Phi, psi and omega in degrees: 000154181257123180246352179212171185296319180298314180291328177295314180300318184283352171297336183262004184298327181251027181303116188271007186252185176300163182304139176229138173267117184251124174246134185222164176220142178248157180293343177279000178101353179289131169241152183197179184220140176218131170270131181229152177141177179264096187245119180288151175282142176281143174287328184204149176083177181243006178087007181277333181232148176292144175237154180297118182292339182279348180272119183295344178290340178260178177104213190236148170278163178285333181276162185258163174290125178297147182306321182298335182264358178292142177300135176202158181205141175227138181055053180293156180292000000 
């Protein structure tokens, strides 16, 4: 069970599905956001512009983005 924000976020560390945007609120007043899911790393670029799919320099790596590097925020201004 999740009793604080940290434990709630880490409930999604092994999320086995496509990416999900999770927005949460805690009784202590904390609100936050966590991206969860199995997301592959890009070989090149940030995903803002299309790249030629036939070029092997583009595309995806076999490994996934680590949970620690997933976008998240708590108590935004």
